[in-house]
N, C-alpha and C positions, 0 to 999 in steps of 0.2 A: 560681474565680474569674475566668478571661478570659473566662468566658460573660456577666458582667455588664453590662458594655459592650454587646455583642447585644443583649442583653435590652432594655436601656433606648432602645434608637435602636429596636427595634422598636416597643416600645409608644408610644417617641415620633411613629412613623411613623403609627400608629392612632389616635393622639390629634385627629391634625392629618388624616387623613381625616374620621373621623369629626366633627371641628368644622369642615369645610371642606360634610360633608353636612347637616350643621344649618346651617349660613349658607346652604345651595342653598334648602332647602328655605324658609328663611321670607324669603330671595327675590323670592318669587311669592306672591300671596296670590288664587286660584284658586276662582271662586265658580260650579257648574253645576247647570240646571234643565233635568230631561229631559221633555218631549210636553208636554201642555197640563195643566201642575201636574200632571204624573205619570199622565196617563190618554194611551192611545196604544193603536193598533188593529196589531199586529204583523204584522212582515212589510209593512207599508206605511209611507211616510215619516213622521216625525216630526220635529219642532222640537228642537233641543237648544241650549241656551241658556250661556254661558260668558261670564263676566267676568274679565278677568284683570287685576292691579294688581302693579307691580315695585319693588323697593327700590334695583336695582340703578341707581348713577347715569348711564351711558352707555346702560340703556334694555336692551332684546331687541328684535333685528329675527331672525325666525323661520320656522318652523310649528308649526302647533296641529295634535296629530295624536289621532284618536279612533279606538280598534279598539274593535268590539264584535263579538258573533255577532250576523248579521243572518238566516240561516236553521237548520233543523238541520245543514247541512252544513257553510257557508260563514261565512266571518268580514270581515267588510269593514272596511277601514282606510285614512280618510279623511283627507287633508292641507287644510291652511287656513292661508295667506301670515296673517302678525300683524306688527305691530310697535307695541310700548310702549313708551310715554315714563314716565319717572321719574313716581312718584306721581298718575302718568294714566290712571284703568283704560280699558280698552275693552270695547268688548260684539262678542263673533263670534256670528253666527248662525249655527250648523251644521245642517246635515239628514242624518239617518243613517236607517237601519233596523234593527227591534231584534227578535229571535227570540223566541216566545213562553218560551223556555223560557231564553231570554238570562239567564245569573246574574249578569255583571260585567261595564263597560264599564273601559278603561282611556285617559285621557287625558295626555299629553304633551308638552310645548313641547322643539323639538329647532332648535338654532341655525343660523345659515347653513351651519359645518361640520360639521354634522351629528353636532354632541353633544349628548346627553338634560343640557336645562339643570333640568328637572322632573319628574315622573312620577307620577301615584296611581291606582290602582282603586281604582274605585266599586260596592260591591253594591247590585245592583237586585231583590236578593230579600232584603234586611234587617229582619225584622221588631222589632226594637228599637227603641224610644223615639228619635226623630229622623232615623231610616234611611233608606232611599231604597228605595220599595216600589212598583215600577209598578203601575198598574191597565190591565189588559187590558181594552180595550171591544169586546164582541161583536158579531154580526152581527145580533142582535134588538135591542142597544144603540142607543142614540139619544146623541152625542157633541155638544153646543155650545160651542162658541169662543165668548168675550164677549172685547168690547173697549170702552174709554169708560167711561162712568159706569153702574152699574145698579141700578134700584130693588132692594126689598129682599125685595122675591116675585120679580122673575129672579135674584136671589141664590141665592136658596133653592128655585127654578120643581123642583128633582128629588126635595125633598120632598111637591110638590102635583103631579106630575105624572108618568105613567112611558105607555111603550107599551104596545098589547096584542097585540103579536107574541108569537108563544112558539115556544123553542129545539126541537130534536128530543130533548130533554128533557123537553119541556113546562113550560120555567122562562120567567117571565113576563121580559121585558126592562125596564133600567133609564133612566131617564134621567140624565145628566151633564155638568153645566154648570161648565166652567171657566176662568177668566178670566187675560187678561195686561193689560199695561200696553201703554197705546199705542205706547211709547216702543219694546217689546220684542215688538211682533209680526212676526213674519217677514217677514224680506228675499227670500223666494223662493218662488212658489205652491207648491211643495212641502211647504211647510212646514206649510200648510190640509188638506192631502191625507186626513187622516185625519178631518176634522171631518164630519159630517152637517149642521150648520149654524155658519154664523160670524155673529154678532151684533153690528155696530157702532153705541152709543148717544152719541149727544152727541158726537161725533168730530170735530175739528176737524181738516177734512183738510190743511189748510195748514202744519200742523205734523207734518204724516209724509213722512219720505224717499221722495224718488223710484222707491228701490225697492221703498217697502211699498205704495206708489200700484199701482206696474206688477206687484206681488207679489198681490195682493188682486183686481186685473182678470183677472188670468190663471186666477185659482185659479176664477174663476165662468167664462170661455169653454170653460174643459176641462171640465166639469161636476161644480163647487163651486155650494152654497147659500147666500146672503147675505143677510141681515133688517138691512135700515137701519133707523133711529130717527134720523132728525137732532133731534130737536127743537130747539135753538136756533143748530144750524151745520147749511144746507143742503148738499145735495150736489153735486161738484164740476161744473162745466158745462165745465169743457176738461179736457184731459190724459187719459190712459187710462181712468179712472174715468168721465170723462162719460160712455162708451157704456154703462155700465150701469143707466141710466135714460132709457128712451126721449122724458121729457118733462124738461124744465127745472122750476128751482124758482120760484115768484113769489115771493110774501110770504106771512110767518104772518096767519094771522085767526084773532079770536075765534069759537068753535063751541060746541054742547052736548053732550053726551056723557049720556045715559041711562041708568043701571044697571040698569035695567028689560029691555033688548035684550041683557041677557049673562048667561050661565047664574047663578042663585043670587043675581043683583043686586037691590038695593034700588029703593024706588020714590023715587030720589034724581037729581034732575041735576047736572050740573059743567059746568062753564064752560072750556073748552082752548082752550089756542093751538094751531092745526092748521093743517098743510102741504096747499091742496089738491092733491089730487091727479086729475088728468085725461092718462092716457095715452093716444094717440094709435089712431084705431080697427084701425089697418094693423101696429100692434104686438103684438099679439094679448095684449095685457096686459086681465087682469080686476080688477074693483075689489069689495072685499066693503065692507058696508055696516051698519054698529050704528045703527040706528033709520035716521034722515036723514045722519047722517054717513059722509062718506065716509071710512073706518076705515082701510084697508088695500090696495095695490095692489101686485101681483104679476104675473110673466109670464117665459117665458125669455130668457136672454141668452147666444145660443151655447149650450153644451151643458149651460148652468148655468140655474138661479134665483134671479133678484132678486126683495125685497118690499120695500116702504114703508111705514112706520106712521106714520102723519100726524101724531101726537104722542107725547111722552114720557111713557108712564104713573108715572113719578118725578115729573113735575112736579103730578099731580093730587092734589090734596089730597082726603083721607080717601076716597078711593077702596077698595071693598071688597073684600077680599083673594080672595073668591072670583071676583069680576067680573074682577082683572086675571088670576087665572090663568086663567080663561075667554076672555079676548083673547089670552094668548101661546098657548095651544092652537089659537084658530083661526088665527093668524098661521102657525105651524107645520106644521099638518094642510094649510093650503095652499099653503103652499111644498113639502112633502114626499110631498104627494099620495095615494100608497096607503098613509102610515103613519098609525096611528091614536091617540090617546091616552086615556087616564083619567085622573080626579080618584081622586089619592092614591099614594102612595110603592107602589114595585114589592113584593110580599110574597118577592122571591127576595134572598137574600144574595150582593150580587156579588160580594164578598171572599173568598168561603173560596178554602183552598188550594186544595183537590181539586177545584173548579170546573171543568166540561172546556170546550174551546175550539174551535170551529169555524173553520176556516180559509175565508172567504169567499173565492168565483171560482177554488179552488184544483183544483176537477173539471174544468175549463173548460183549466185551467194546465196541467196535466198531459198534458192530449191533443193540447197545441200542441207540449209539450217532447218528449212521443214521436216525433212529428213531425221533431222536431229530430233525437232520437237516431237514427231507423232510416233507418241506414246499414249495409252491410255489415260494416266493420270493428267495429262495437258487438257485432254481434251474437254468442250463445256459441258456442262449440263444438257441433259435432256430438256428442251424446253417442256414437253407434257410435263413430264415430273415437276416442273415446278406449279407448271398450273393445277394439275393435280392438287398437289399437295395445298395449296391455298385454297382450292376447292372444297376441300376436304377441313382446312380451318376454318372457312365461312360457313360450312354445314353445322363442325359443332357449337361453335361460337353464337350461329343464329338457333334454327328451329329444333335441333337436337339438344339443345343446352335448354331452351323455353321448354319444349314438350316433356323433359325430362324431369326436371325440377318443377314443374305446373303438377304432372301425375302422382310425385311424390309430397306435393305442399310444400315445396321449399321453394318457391320463388324468391324470399330476399334474398338467398343465399348466391343468387348470379354474380355480385362479384366473386366470392370465393372461388366458385366455377371458372369463370370466366382466366380468372389470372392463372388457374392451376393448367387448365387448356393449352393458352398463351406459353406457359414455363414450359411445358411437355411438348410442343411444335417445337419452341426454340432450340431444345435440347434435342429431341428427333434430327430437325435441321442441321444442326452444327455435326451431330457425331454420323448425319448421314453421309454428308459431305465428305466429314474425315474419310469415313470408311473407302467412300467412292474413288476420294483422292490417293490413299494411303496405298505405298510401295515401299520398295527396297529402294536404298541411295544406289543410283546405279551411273554409268560412266559412258556415254555412246561417241561413238568416234568413228569416220570415214577418212584414211587416208591414199595418199596416193604420192609416192617414191617412183621418180623418174632417172632415169641412169642413161649415159651416153658411153657405149664400150670403151674401156678403160681414159674418162675423162670425168668422173664425179659421178655421184651420185645426191641426188635432193629428195625431201621429202614434206609434205605438208598434211598438217592435222588437222580436221574439222575436228572439236570435242566440244559434249553440252555434261553439264554433270549437274542430275535434276536430286531437288535436296528435298526428303520426304519432312527434314525440321531445318528450322530458321537456326542457322549456325553461320560460325566461319570454318571453310575446309584448306583444306590444304593438298596438292597433290601430290604423288609418291612417284620414284622411279624418273623421275627428268633428269635429261643428263645435258652434259656443258655443249654448249655451240646453240642450243635451243635459242629460239628468240616467238617468247608466244604475249600473245594480247587478245584483249576479249572481240566478240563479232559479233554483232546485233542484225537480224533479218528488218530491214528496212526499204522506201522507196526510193529511186534510183536518180531520182531528179529532186533537184532543191528549186524552188522560184527564184530566191534572193538569198543574201547575205546577211541573215539577222540571228542573235544570239534567242537560240531554242533548244529546249531537252525535255526526250519526253519521260526520260524515266531520272532516279538516284542509283542507280548501281555503281557499283566500284571495285576494281582489280588492283592489288596493289603486286609490285614486282621490285626483286633486288636487279641490279643492271650491272654487268663486270664481266671481265674475261671472257668478252668474243659474246656474252650471251642475257637474253632477258626472263629470267624465272619467276611466275608466282612463285610468291610465297604466303597468301591470303586471298582467300574467296568467299566474300560475304556475299550468304545466297538465302534468300527470300524462303520460306514455305509452300512445298508442293509449285515452284517454278525451277527454271533450267540456266543457268549459266551457260553459253555457249562462248569457246576458245578458238583461237588460231596459232596452230605451229609452225615454225619453219624452221628447217635445219640440214645441216649438210651430213652425208650417213657415211658410214665406212665401207657399206655394203650393201649391192641390190639382194631384193628377195630371190632375183633370177638372173639367170647372163644366155644369152643368146650367140651361139655365131651361125655365122651366113657363109655358103660357099653357094654361087653362080655358075660355076663353070658348068662346060657340055649343054648350056643355052637353058638351064631347069637350075631353079632356087631350090636348095635344099639348108632349112635349119637345124640347129642341136639346140634344146632349150634345155636347161636344167634348174632344179626349183631345189634353192639352197634353204628353204623354211622346212620342219616339220610338218607343218601344216599343208593340205592339198588343196592344190589351183583348182575353182571350181569349173572355169574354162578358160580357153587362152584362143586371143585372136591374132591377126596377124595381118599387117597390110603392104604391100608392095607396087611402086608404080600405083595404080589408079584401081587395082586389083583390091580384094578381101577375101579370107578366108576365117575359119570359127571350126576348132577342135574343141574334144571332148578334156573330161579334167585331168591331170597331172599330178600324181602322189606327191606324196610330202621327201624332199632328198632323192629325190627320181630324176631319170635325163631322160627323155625322148626325143627321136629323130623325126623331124616335118619334112614330105617332098611336096610342095607347094604342086606342084602340076599334077597330083595326085590326090587330092583331098583324103576321098572316099574311102582308101587304102589303112588311114589313121581315124576313120570313124569321122572325119571332118565333110566341110561344104565349104561351096564359095558362097561369097557375099557374109561377111559379119554384122549381126544385129547389136547396135550399138543401143543399149537399152537406159533407161529414160537417165536414171539416176548417175553412169555412165559417162554423158554427154553432160550435165548440167556439172559437174564436179570438175573435168574438163577444161570449162570455161569460166570456174569461180575462181577469184580474189586468192593469190598465192600460185596460182596453176597455169592460169589464163596464157602467160609468157612462154610458159616453157609449151604450153601448147602450141604457141606461136612460128617455136623455133622445131618442131618433131615436124608440124607441115613443111618449112624449110627444108629439112631432109629429106622428107617424101619425095619433093619436086625433082630433089636431084639424085634418084632412085635409091633411097635408102629400108633398108628393113624395118618396121617397127613392129615392136610384140606387147602384147598386151595380155597381164594375167589376175583374174579376178580370182579374189580371197573370201570365202562369208566366214566371219568369225575365227579369226585366225590371232592369236596372242597382242594383245594390248601391252604396250611395255609402261603406261602412266595408270595410276590410281588414286583413290583417294586414302587417306592415310585412316581415316575413320570406320571402326567394322565392316562390315558384311557390307560388301558390292558387287551390285549385276555389271554385267558387260555385255556389250554388244558393238561389233567393228567388223566392219567393211574397211577393206584392201586392195588397190587399184595399182599395178604395177607396171609402168613401161620402160619398155626398154631400145633404144636405137642402136643401128648396126651400119654404120654409114659403109656404102660401096667404094670400092677402089674407086677414085677418079683419077684426070687429069686437070692442073691448070689451065687456063683458059687464059687467050687473051684478049684485050676488048680495043 
């Protein structure tokens, strides 16, 4: 009978706790959308839209925490500050990375005292009705993100067109077209990184937030592709987006579109309201015509491509479906260059659970990471050292111990000597390995900084932090606008989609104000955590001026760093040159027709690390853009720096540094606008 009050009290406490838990669940209403309507490219940045509402009378102030597996080895936790007022929902635009085999993602709300106010885990492989099932977009697929109004044909373009490229298994690519509300467009350029093409149709740019406009501009300059369909809303003439189109809009005019000039079109003429497309000759832009109508203007902007469609097909009455599909095909093939499309849906089922996935750029990335990991402390132990140590232990425990004790007439003491020998060898092995692995804290990095003269500079840094002791490390010297994530060497192909993780590493980041900065790097003893950082730079390490007058090309290269450039490589057309070192803060004038006069030679030699890093993740898209510039006659200059200053380091104590920097500058030569 005496236990009844205790049981009643325990039951009351449990009911109170459950009621509080249920009340806490009801206090927050959280809605989340992953990627571009469920589409993403594994291990690349993808947008995650979170909407939060609360019924708390005092609202909520704290952090939104997102945790998910970003690759097979590392789990990334992103924290974003949030303030939610009662009954006033807020939209939080997050950006993260997800592994191909990521099975779940956890979202939490943590208040200012570190207490979890709400938490929920979302399955990313939920095949039940209404569940979240992410669609991985493969290298042969094309992912198009749209914002604004869409015609019926554009909304269903994936059923009318497919890429002709095939993967290793001879599977056709597929065309994915995913939409976002204009108000939900990403606030950071990384939110567009997984897209092949961004289509903005009938978008009123004055209704966009400044962060959204800047994100679109940065996406293009960093290597993205943008297709503008102005319709009734002209493209902006001021702000960051004004630099995306090299000519200003004038006024709409009535023109004639003939369907007969589009594949499969009928003998029908349509009156369309079109924007005049007249890019200047020096811009390098081209104009594609349908009949006599200048329909589509396109060209390079920074490392990206921009196209402008003169009219909105959605506003053309009774336009034949096949004709409109041909119009979109024309735009996509001009923008994507080597990508070709065929009419009809893909014959490959792209939603198979056992569909293999090839990670783009992983081969080059692995080679760069191998360079970072190539330090004595991470080399495997010599097998003969281990064999010799075990053989010596066997001799000590066997004949040496026996004959020595027998000679001393102390054979009963063998249990004492054996214990001492084992203890001694254990200590020797421990301290021997520690001596072999010992070393200072190290930060190793390989950086690539690319710029197009007058059109922005972008940097990618592959960094590795070697830890001589297990600790929680923090980076110092990070700048605003940088986007950091972990990166790991791994195989470049997955046989099928299944939850699988090879390790338990973590990286903790704080996201906001256009940046994702690591605040905590837990690293185990004698191991290295590798990171990938991407950012826009204020200035390139070198600048280049080119003059093609008089039938010869002369370039003037200025090194803005106080550190000397180890060597300089130059490409123009199908020719290449290599020149010797350039001192810090110095300028040199190079005549490409006479390289011997400056100590140079014809035919530049691309060393292994250069070729690997230029095709690695975060750099390959810019390398492809530089290839397009070269095809149009641009001059490309690459400078290699050995051990230049490194901006970031580790906060704790003595730290060794190893840094290799490659800086590329593209100088577009004056061209002419070509009519097609």
